[in-house]
Structures are given as C-alpha cells and as structure tokens.
N, C-alpha and C positions, 0 to 999 in steps of 0.2 A: 625882704628877708626870705631866704629859701631854706629848705631842709638841709641842703648841702652846706650852707653857711653855719647852721647849728651843728651839723655833723663835724665840721672842721674844728669848731670850738670844743666839742665834747671828746674829740680824738685824744686829748691829753689824758683822759681817764680810761683809755682803752685797756691798758694792762690790768687795772683794778677790775674793770668790768669782766675781763676774761677770767682772772683768778678768783675773784670774790663772788661774782654773780653767774659764772659759768656761761657767759655768752661766747659765741664763736668770735674769732678775731675780726672776721668780715662784718658781723653784726655790730661789734663794739665800735668799729670805725664809722658806722652809719646808723648810730643810735636813733637820731631824730627821724631819719627816713624810715627806719624799721618800725618805730612806734606809730608813725603816721600811716604806714602801710597796714600794720596790724589793725588799727582802728578803722581804716577805710574798708577793710574786708570783713568786719564784724557783721553778723546777721542783723537785719533790720530791727528785730525785736530787742536785741542786746543794745543797739544804739538808742532805741526809744527809751529803754529802761534807764540807761545812763543819763539821758537828757531829762527824764522825768524826776530822777532822784538827785540831780545836781543842784547844790545850793546856789550856784552862780550859773546863769545861762552860758552855754558853751561858747557862743559867739562873743559874749562879753569877756569870757575867760581868755579866749585867743587874742582879742584886741588888747587886753591888759598885758599879756605876755609879750606881744609884739611891741607895745610901747616901752615896756621894760627893756627888751632887747635893744631897741633903738637908743634908749638912754645909755645903756652900758656901752654900746658901740661908739656913741658920741663922746662920752667921757673918756673912753679908752684911747681916743685919738687926740685928745686935747692936752695942752700944757696948762694944767688947772691949779688954782690956789687951794690951800688947805680946807677952807670952808666948803668948797664944792666937793672935795673928796669925802668930807664927813657926810654931806648930803647923799653921796653915792652909797656909802657904807650903810647909812640908815635905810635907804631905799632897798638895797640889796638884802639886808637883814629882814626887813618887813616881808618882801616877796618870798624869800626862802623859808622863813620860820613862822610866818603867820598866814600869808595869802595862799601859798602853794599847798601846805598841809590841809587847811580848811576848805579850799575851793577845789582841789584836784585829787587829793589822795584819801580823804576820809569819805569812803562810800558806805552806805548802809551795810550793817553786818549781814552776812549770808548772801551778799550780792553775787559772789562767784558761784555759790551753790545754786542759786536760782537760775543762772544761765546754763547750768548743767555743762554739757560739753561744747557749748557755743563759743566760749572764749578759749582759744588755743593755749597750750602751755607756753608757747612763745610770747603771747600777749602778757601772761602773768610774769614771765621773766622780764619783759620790757618794763612793766610797772615796778618790779622789784629793783631793776637797775636804776630807774629814775629815783626811787626812794633812797636807795643806798648811797647815791652820790649827791643827793640834795641836801 
C-alpha cells in the first residue's frame, strides 16, 4: 500500500476538504501524502512527545491500519455473500468509531500548546481534515 493509493481513495472527498476544511485543491487530492509529509518533517521533540503519549505504539497503529486497508481492498474486489458484507461493516464501524478516535485522535489536552510553534498550521489542518471526514 502506498500513500498514492490512499490519496486516490480520499480524492472523492476533495470538494469537501476544500470547502469545509479550507485545504487547497492540490493538498485535498494528496491528503495521505500531505499528512505523511507533515509528520515526517516534525521536529524530533514533537515526534518523541507524540510517541510517548500515544496509547497505542505507532508501529502497531500503522500495522493495524494497513491490515484494515488490505481487508477493505480485498472485500471491495470480491463478489461476496451478505454475511461477509456484515463483517466488513462491523470492522469498518469499529475502526472508524472506536479504534481511530481512541488510538489516533485523542491526544492529551494542551499537546498543541506544548509544541508551541513546532507543529505547523498545515499539520493542524491535516488532522482537522482527517477528523472531519472520519
């Protein structure tokens, strides 16, 4: 799985990301790539604090999301019976409404303030975009 693969899947949300989150059209079409880039260029201290305060180890979080993406891609290409579709919906609901909020978006209060200017406004917009479409 590549960021470009996720970018193409997220492109259907481009208009909403532009109108509701105020991303540029270019950023809205490459949301996964943009978030990955923003994270890659965070200061070392910011990354360490995110790692230290994360309720789920970041490597485990990424593996879980990659497994979920693989499952969604597999099911999306299949001619599947109703029970498997129900399993897909249950998995999707769990990931979207339980796992992602708890593991990825609930950061300790004041975290942005502690970083001061270390996290760019673009990074905040990236997180807002991810939350608004999740």
